[in-house]
ROLOVEX-885026 format. One record per residue (C-alpha): residue number from 1; residue in three letters; x, y, z. Coordinates in nm, 4 decimals, always signed. Layout:
REM ROLOVEX-885026
SITE    k    r        px        py        pz
SITE  NUM  ALA         X         Y         Z
...
END
This chain:
REM ROLOVEX-885026
SITE    k    r        px        py        pz
SITE    1  MET   -7.7732   +6.6051   +5.0059
SITE    2  LYS   -7.5920   +6.4113   +4.7333
SITE    3  GLU   -7.5052   +6.5777   +4.4163
SITE    4  PHE   -7.6031   +6.3953   +4.1030
SITE    5  ASP   -7.6108   +6.4593   +3.7311
SITE    6  LEU   -7.9176   +6.5034   +3.5105
SITE    7  ASN   -7.8856   +6.3853   +3.1644
SITE    8  PHE   -8.1381   +6.6147   +3.0045
SITE    9  LYS   -8.0869   +6.4510   +2.6609
SITE   10  ASP   -8.2101   +6.1148   +2.7975
SITE   11  ILE   -8.4947   +6.2928   +2.9706
SITE   12  VAL   -8.6138   +6.4492   +2.6318
SITE   13  GLU   -8.5485   +6.1312   +2.4326
SITE   14  PHE   -8.7579   +5.9137   +2.6519
SITE   15  ALA   -9.0261   +6.1704   +2.7452
SITE   16  ARG   -9.3901   +6.0612   +2.6787
SITE   17  ASP   -9.4679   +6.3928   +2.5082
SITE   18  VAL   -9.3520   +6.4345   +2.1439
SITE   19  ILE   -9.0597   +6.6776   +2.1296
SITE   20  LEU   -8.9374   +6.8305   +1.7936
SITE   21  VAL   -8.6584   +7.0902   +1.7382
SITE   22  THR   -8.6437   +7.2956   +1.4187
SITE   23  LYS   -8.4175   +7.5595   +1.2967
SITE   24  SER   -8.5825   +7.9078   +1.3166
SITE   25  TYR   -8.4980   +7.9970   +0.9566
SITE   26  PRO   -8.6308   +7.9825   +0.6899
SITE   27  ILE   -9.0042   +7.9583   +0.7843
SITE   28  ASP   -9.1178   +7.8888   +0.4382
SITE   29  GLU   -9.0378   +7.5758   +0.2317
SITE   30  PRO   -8.8100   +7.3920   +0.2731
SITE   31  GLY   -8.8106   +7.5117   +0.6300
SITE   32  PRO   -8.8416   +7.5122   +0.9247
SITE   33  GLU   -8.5967   +7.2270   +0.9061
SITE   34  ILE   -8.6338   +6.9501   +1.1747
SITE   35  VAL   -8.2980   +6.8755   +1.3504
SITE   36  TYR   -8.4354   +6.6598   +1.6263
SITE   37  ALA   -8.7290   +6.4236   +1.7048
SITE   38  ASN   -8.7527   +6.2112   +2.0162
SITE   39  LYS   -8.8721   +5.8523   +2.0467
SITE   40  ALA   -9.2339   +5.9524   +2.1319
SITE   41  PHE   -9.2507   +6.1254   +1.7915
SITE   42  THR   -9.1488   +5.8157   +1.5970
SITE   43  GLU   -9.3988   +5.6065   +1.8015
SITE   44  LEU   -9.6810   +5.8390   +1.7322
SITE   45  THR   -9.6266   +5.9256   +1.3714
SITE   46  GLY   -9.4697   +5.6103   +1.2230
SITE   47  TYR   -9.1771   +5.8140   +1.0823
SITE   48  SER   -8.8290   +5.7196   +1.1782
SITE   49  GLN   -8.5735   +5.9751   +1.2704
SITE   50  LYS   -8.3886   +5.9146   +0.9493
SITE   51  GLU   -8.7149   +5.9835   +0.7445
SITE   52  ILE   -8.7991   +6.3138   +0.9368
SITE   53  LEU   -8.4657   +6.4849   +0.9936
SITE   54  GLY   -8.4091   +6.7533   +0.7411
SITE   55  LYS   -8.7837   +6.7774   +0.6537
SITE   56  ASN   -9.0283   +7.0254   +0.8062
SITE   57  PRO   -9.3393   +6.9662   +1.0244
SITE   58  ARG   -9.5747   +7.0493   +0.7326
SITE   59  ILE   -9.5525   +6.6797   +0.6236
SITE   60  LEU   -9.7695   +6.6002   +0.9202
SITE   61  GLN  -10.0562   +6.8286   +0.7972
SITE   62  SER  -10.3087   +6.7905   +0.5357
SITE   63  ASP  -10.5566   +7.0006   +0.3541
SITE   64  GLU  -10.8003   +6.9366   +0.6458
SITE   65  THR  -10.5743   +7.1157   +0.8801
SITE   66  ASP  -10.7531   +7.4180   +1.0241
SITE   67  ALA  -10.6442   +7.7247   +0.8261
SITE   68  GLU  -10.6788   +7.9494   +1.1230
SITE   69  THR  -10.4628   +7.7381   +1.3419
SITE   70  LYS  -10.1958   +7.7315   +1.0685
SITE   71  LYS  -10.2149   +8.1109   +1.0480
SITE   72  ILE  -10.1581   +8.1446   +1.4366
SITE   73  ILE   -9.8568   +7.9057   +1.4115
SITE   74  ARG   -9.7127   +8.1144   +1.1260
SITE   75  GLN   -9.7530   +8.4369   +1.3079
SITE   76  GLY   -9.5792   +8.3001   +1.6198
SITE   77  LEU   -9.2852   +8.1709   +1.4129
SITE   78  GLU   -9.2473   +8.5019   +1.2426
SITE   79  GLN   -9.2687   +8.7102   +1.5556
SITE   80  LYS   -9.0684   +8.4417   +1.7391
SITE   81  THR   -9.3218   +8.4383   +2.0307
SITE   82  PRO   -9.4517   +8.1271   +2.2084
SITE   83  ILE   -9.7502   +7.9505   +2.0595
SITE   84  ARG  -10.0057   +7.7130   +2.2022
SITE   85  VAL  -10.2802   +7.5555   +1.9856
SITE   86  THR  -10.4727   +7.2285   +1.9341
SITE   87  ILE  -10.4140   +7.0808   +1.5959
SITE   88  LYS  -10.4944   +6.7728   +1.3914
SITE   89  ASN  -10.1925   +6.6058   +1.2352
SITE   90  TYR  -10.1580   +6.2811   +1.0333
SITE   91  SER   -9.9237   +5.9844   +1.0758
SITE   92  LYS   -9.7211   +5.8294   +0.7981
SITE   93  THR  -10.0151   +5.5852   +0.7335
SITE   94  GLY  -10.2696   +5.8671   +0.7106
SITE   95  ASP  -10.4317   +5.8165   +1.0608
SITE   96  GLY  -10.5379   +6.1536   +1.2137
SITE   97  TYR  -10.4509   +6.2466   +1.5724
SITE   98  TRP  -10.5019   +6.5576   +1.7846
SITE   99  LEU  -10.2233   +6.7506   +1.9588
SITE  100  ASP  -10.1992   +7.0014   +2.2279
SITE  101  LEU   -9.9106   +7.1891   +2.0596
SITE  102  SER   -9.6685   +7.4298   +2.2347
SITE  103  ILE   -9.3917   +7.6009   +2.0342
SITE  104  LEU   -9.1141   +7.8021   +2.2154
SITE  105  PRO   -8.8279   +8.0060   +2.0560
SITE  106  LEU   -8.4761   +7.8940   +2.1707
SITE  107  ARG   -8.2202   +8.1623   +2.1969
SITE  108  ASN   -7.8324   +8.1448   +2.1844
SITE  109  ALA   -7.5945   +8.3164   +2.4168
SITE  110  GLU   -7.6347   +8.6428   +2.2271
SITE  111  GLY   -8.0142   +8.6249   +2.2614
SITE  112  VAL   -8.0857   +8.5436   +1.8981
SITE  113  VAL   -8.3600   +8.2846   +1.8237
SITE  114  THR   -8.1856   +7.9993   +1.6380
SITE  115  HIS   -8.4272   +7.7204   +1.6887
SITE  116  PHE   -8.7840   +7.6389   +1.7926
SITE  117  VAL   -8.8666   +7.3569   +2.0211
SITE  118  SER   -9.2176   +7.1905   +1.9764
SITE  119  VAL   -9.3763   +6.9996   +2.2665
SITE  120  GLN   -9.6698   +6.7961   +2.1700
SITE  121  ARG   -9.9145   +6.6018   +2.3785
SITE  122  ASP  -10.1479   +6.3475   +2.2131
SITE  123  VAL  -10.5107   +6.4514   +2.3188
SITE  124  THR  -10.6877   +6.2363   +2.0469
SITE  125  GLU  -10.8828   +6.0440   +2.3239
SITE  126  GLN  -10.9921   +6.3646   +2.4939
SITE  127  LYS  -11.1056   +6.5090   +2.1535
SITE  128  ASP  -11.2997   +6.1794   +2.0798
SITE  129  ILE  -11.4842   +6.2168   +2.4058
SITE  130  GLU  -11.5598   +6.5823   +2.3524
SITE  131  LYS  -11.6908   +6.4940   +1.9987
SITE  132  LYS  -11.9091   +6.2211   +2.1503
SITE  133  LEU  -12.0424   +6.4519   +2.4101
SITE  134  GLU  -12.1210   +6.7090   +2.1497
SITE  135  ILE  -12.3049   +6.4643   +1.9373
SITE  136  LEU  -12.5019   +6.3382   +2.2555
SITE  137  SER  -12.5920   +6.6983   +2.3332
SITE  138  ARG  -12.7281   +6.7763   +1.9911
SITE  139  THR  -12.9025   +6.4372   +1.8919
SITE  140  ASP  -13.1807   +6.2196   +2.0268
SITE  141  PRO  -13.0261   +5.8940   +2.1724
SITE  142  LEU  -13.3182   +5.6714   +2.0595
SITE  143  THR  -13.3231   +5.7716   +1.6853
SITE  144  GLY  -13.0004   +5.9561   +1.6243
SITE  145  LEU  -13.2091   +6.2441   +1.4874
SITE  146  LEU  -13.1435   +6.5988   +1.5872
SITE  147  ASN  -13.2994   +6.6937   +1.9272
SITE  148  ARG  -13.5222   +6.9968   +1.9963
SITE  149  ARG  -13.2313   +7.2142   +2.0929
SITE  150  SER  -13.0453   +7.1493   +1.7681
SITE  151  PHE  -13.3594   +7.1888   +1.5515
SITE  152  ASP  -13.4432   +7.5181   +1.7049
SITE  153  GLU  -13.0997   +7.6463   +1.6218
SITE  154  ILE  -13.1375   +7.5272   +1.2528
SITE  155  ALA  -13.4806   +7.6721   +1.2332
SITE  156  GLU  -13.3632   +8.0095   +1.3727
SITE  157  ASN  -13.0927   +8.0208   +1.1216
SITE  158  GLU  -13.3296   +7.9216   +0.8237
SITE  159  LEU  -13.5479   +8.2118   +0.9441
SITE  160  SER  -13.2519   +8.4531   +0.9222
SITE  161  ARG  -13.1668   +8.3204   +0.5686
SITE  162  PHE  -13.5402   +8.3747   +0.4647
SITE  163  LYS  -13.5213   +8.7386   +0.6021
SITE  164  ARG  -13.2039   +8.7888   +0.3839
SITE  165  SER  -13.3004   +8.6074   +0.0655
SITE  166  GLY  -13.6745   +8.5761   +0.0654
SITE  167  GLU  -13.6448   +8.2023   -0.0259
SITE  168  VAL  -13.9363   +8.0389   +0.1524
SITE  169  TYR  -13.9079   +7.7176   +0.3515
SITE  170  SER  -14.1736   +7.4851   +0.5066
SITE  171  LEU  -14.2142   +7.2646   +0.8188
SITE  172  LEU  -14.3809   +6.9398   +0.8896
SITE  173  MET  -14.5000   +6.8353   +1.2280
SITE  174  LEU  -14.5498   +6.4655   +1.2431
SITE  175  ASP  -14.7191   +6.2612   +1.5224
SITE  176  ILE  -14.7676   +5.8813   +1.5622
SITE  177  ASP  -15.1453   +5.8031   +1.5772
SITE  178  HIS  -15.2626   +5.6152   +1.8876
SITE  179  PHE  -14.9064   +5.5807   +2.0096
SITE  180  LYS  -15.0045   +5.5604   +2.3756
SITE  181  GLU  -15.2180   +5.2590   +2.2954
SITE  182  ILE  -14.9178   +5.0853   +2.1152
SITE  183  ASN  -14.7065   +5.1514   +2.4305
SITE  184  ASP  -14.9735   +5.0372   +2.6842
SITE  185  LYS  -15.0638   +4.7197   +2.4881
SITE  186  TYR  -14.7240   +4.6076   +2.3720
SITE  187  GLY  -14.4696   +4.7669   +2.6024
SITE  188  HIS  -14.2158   +5.0476   +2.5654
SITE  189  SER  -13.9723   +4.8350   +2.3695
SITE  190  VAL  -14.2224   +4.7919   +2.0954
SITE  191  GLY  -14.3067   +5.1642   +2.1127
SITE  192  ASP  -13.9415   +5.2485   +2.0829
SITE  193  ASN  -13.9008   +5.0201   +1.7861
SITE  194  ALA  -14.2047   +5.2045   +1.6227
SITE  195  ILE  -14.0341   +5.5379   +1.6785
SITE  196  GLN  -13.7009   +5.4209   +1.5339
SITE  197  THR  -13.8621   +5.2605   +1.2327
SITE  198  ILE  -14.0661   +5.5602   +1.1438
SITE  199  ALA  -13.7668   +5.7899   +1.1890
SITE  200  GLN  -13.5532   +5.5817   +0.9600
SITE  201  SER  -13.8265   +5.5425   +0.6944
SITE  202  CYS  -13.8765   +5.9299   +0.6969
SITE  203  GLU  -13.5029   +5.9963   +0.6641
SITE  204  LEU  -13.4732   +5.7530   +0.3775
SITE  205  ASN  -13.7431   +5.9431   +0.1895
SITE  206  LEU  -13.6278   +6.3020   +0.2515
SITE  207  ARG  -13.3870   +6.5032   +0.0499
SITE  208  LEU  -13.0266   +6.5381   +0.1674
SITE  209  HIS  -13.0757   +6.9030   +0.2720
SITE  210  ASP  -13.3934   +6.8388   +0.4725
SITE  211  LYS  -13.3565   +6.8298   +0.8452
SITE  212  MET  -13.5605   +6.5982   +1.0734
SITE  213  ALA  -13.5734   +6.6085   +1.4533
SITE  214  ARG  -13.7512   +6.4277   +1.7321
SITE  215  VAL  -13.9032   +6.6991   +1.9383
SITE  216  GLY  -14.1202   +6.4930   +2.1612
SITE  217  GLY  -14.2113   +6.1376   +2.2748
SITE  218  ASP  -14.3635   +6.0404   +1.9347
SITE  219  GLU  -14.3523   +6.3757   +1.7722
SITE  220  PHE  -14.1136   +6.4857   +1.4852
SITE  221  CYS  -14.0490   +6.8041   +1.3109
SITE  222  ILE  -13.9018   +6.8296   +0.9558
SITE  223  LEU  -13.7534   +7.1438   +0.8011
SITE  224  LEU  -13.7806   +7.1730   +0.4322
SITE  225  PRO  -13.5532   +7.4423   +0.2817
SITE  226  CYS  -13.6354   +7.6181   -0.0364
SITE  227  THR  -13.9755   +7.4552   -0.0367
SITE  228  ASN  -14.3282   +7.6155   -0.0618
SITE  229  LYS  -14.6308   +7.4775   +0.1164
SITE  230  SER  -14.7642   +7.3054   -0.1949
SITE  231  THR  -14.4509   +7.1032   -0.2475
SITE  232  ALA  -14.4288   +7.0418   +0.1331
SITE  233  SER  -14.7801   +6.8913   +0.1169
SITE  234  VAL  -14.6627   +6.6400   -0.1490
SITE  235  ILE  -14.3641   +6.5383   +0.0573
SITE  236  ALA  -14.5857   +6.5072   +0.3566
SITE  237  GLU  -14.8269   +6.2796   +0.1737
SITE  238  LYS  -14.5357   +6.0688   +0.0371
SITE  239  LEU  -14.4134   +6.0211   +0.4042
SITE  240  ARG  -14.7630   +5.9264   +0.5305
SITE  241  LYS  -14.7933   +5.6639   +0.2575
SITE  242  VAL  -14.4428   +5.5264   +0.3308
SITE  243  ILE  -14.5284   +5.4952   +0.7062
SITE  244  LEU  -14.8612   +5.3340   +0.6116
SITE  245  SER  -14.6708   +5.0565   +0.4465
SITE  246  ILE  -14.4721   +4.9728   +0.7654
SITE  247  SER  -14.5518   +4.6512   +0.9409
SITE  248  LEU  -14.4280   +4.5753   +1.2837
SITE  249  THR  -14.4723   +4.2521   +1.4726
SITE  250  ALA  -14.5382   +4.2188   +1.8481
SITE  251  GLU  -14.6745   +3.9281   +2.0408
SITE  252  ASN  -14.7502   +3.7505   +1.7230
SITE  253  GLU  -14.9602   +4.0470   +1.6091
SITE  254  ASP  -14.8928   +4.2722   +1.3067
SITE  255  ILE  -14.8904   +4.6505   +1.3902
SITE  256  SER  -14.9454   +4.9014   +1.1309
SITE  257  PRO  -14.8705   +5.2428   +1.2621
SITE  258  THR  -15.0104   +5.5645   +1.0931
SITE  259  VAL  -14.9069   +5.9216   +1.1323
SITE  260  SER  -15.0888   +6.2650   +1.1167
SITE  261  ILE  -14.8820   +6.5557   +0.9611
SITE  262  GLY  -14.9310   +6.9168   +0.9845
SITE  263  VAL  -14.7712   +7.1547   +0.7206
SITE  264  SER  -14.6840   +7.5213   +0.7328
SITE  265  GLU  -14.4790   +7.7716   +0.5292
SITE  266  ILE  -14.2802   +8.0577   +0.6600
SITE  267  GLU  -14.4682   +8.4037   +0.6244
SITE  268  GLU  -14.3265   +8.7609   +0.6006
SITE  269  THR  -14.5019   +8.8538   +0.9261
SITE  270  ASP  -14.3307   +8.5702   +1.1281
SITE  271  ILE  -14.1079   +8.7333   +1.3827
SITE  272  ASP  -13.9237   +8.4216   +1.5099
SITE  273  HIS  -13.8960   +8.0511   +1.4169
SITE  274  THR  -14.1625   +7.9401   +1.6545
SITE  275  ALA  -14.4493   +8.1002   +1.4471
SITE  276  PRO  -14.4441   +7.8445   +1.1617
SITE  277  LEU  -14.3923   +7.5698   +1.4042
SITE  278  LYS  -14.7028   +7.6680   +1.5853
SITE  279  ARG  -14.8980   +7.6750   +1.2557
SITE  280  ALA  -14.7649   +7.3313   +1.1658
SITE  281  ASP  -14.8676   +7.2044   +1.5073
SITE  282  ASP  -15.2068   +7.3455   +1.4770
SITE  283  ASN  -15.2658   +7.1887   +1.1312
SITE  284  LEU  -15.1319   +6.8540   +1.2868
SITE  285  TYR  -15.4131   +6.8435   +1.5375
SITE  286  LYS  -15.6638   +6.9448   +1.2714
SITE  287  ALA  -15.5526   +6.6289   +1.0923
SITE  288  LYS  -15.6005   +6.4262   +1.3980
SITE  289  GLU  -15.9347   +6.5843   +1.4643
SITE  290  ALA  -16.0312   +6.4977   +1.1079
SITE  291  GLY  -15.9663   +6.1289   +1.1619
SITE  292  ARG  -15.5878   +6.0791   +1.1774
SITE  293  ASN  -15.3670   +5.9216   +0.9100
SITE  294  ARG  -15.3842   +6.2328   +0.6947
SITE  295  VAL  -15.2043   +6.5584   +0.6185
SITE  296  GLY  -15.3402   +6.8830   +0.7486
SITE  297  GLY  -15.2685   +7.2358   +0.6271
END
């Protein structure tokens, strides 16, 4: 087997991962001082080696950098132990990117830690995919509203807040009248358009802290924090009138969808978040039985 030389400096310089070397002391400003940055660092961050040498890695962070992550990094530097975290940094132009960050202490011949080497892998694409998957898991793909799972979590949290503070909240259950007939006569694309239009109209007429979800085919639920039943009924009536003004066109015909809405308020005796939902649902069907296009409760 032939002997050959490995030029580790070239390997590090042209590695795809970002590699930074800093002095181990001081940890606080102005340290830890950067003494080396490879080519991948300049390509990712936009900083030249001349700009970065002598500075410290904090220039890549912002006020948005997770405080707990920064605490973990500091503890590792103080204790001179290996660190591995995922952190969001920022380029010279202010663009954010995510890193899988490993920091290792470097010791001299006497075993003293003199430097830290930071190996950083850009995982922005992976984080973006994770974020998209998280959004998909929590939202309804047709309307962009919360899905049933997310709404249940929010409603459960609101019940816990009510138990602590006593501040009441209300719920609206909203259902499109004769939706099956719209679907059957005009097709699912028209039905989907009706669902999307009604969802958007409701959102535009709700308060910022109200939460709306699509919980069934043509059924929606709205949580109204810090709202009693009387006020909730006023909001429900406003939504009913807004939807009544909607006009859709299909096959050269005008479609004017209407909705029925059930209202309920949290009660002291409710033991879980489904109790007020059940009352709102019951009031919804009372509104339908009374002739539809009305508020029940």
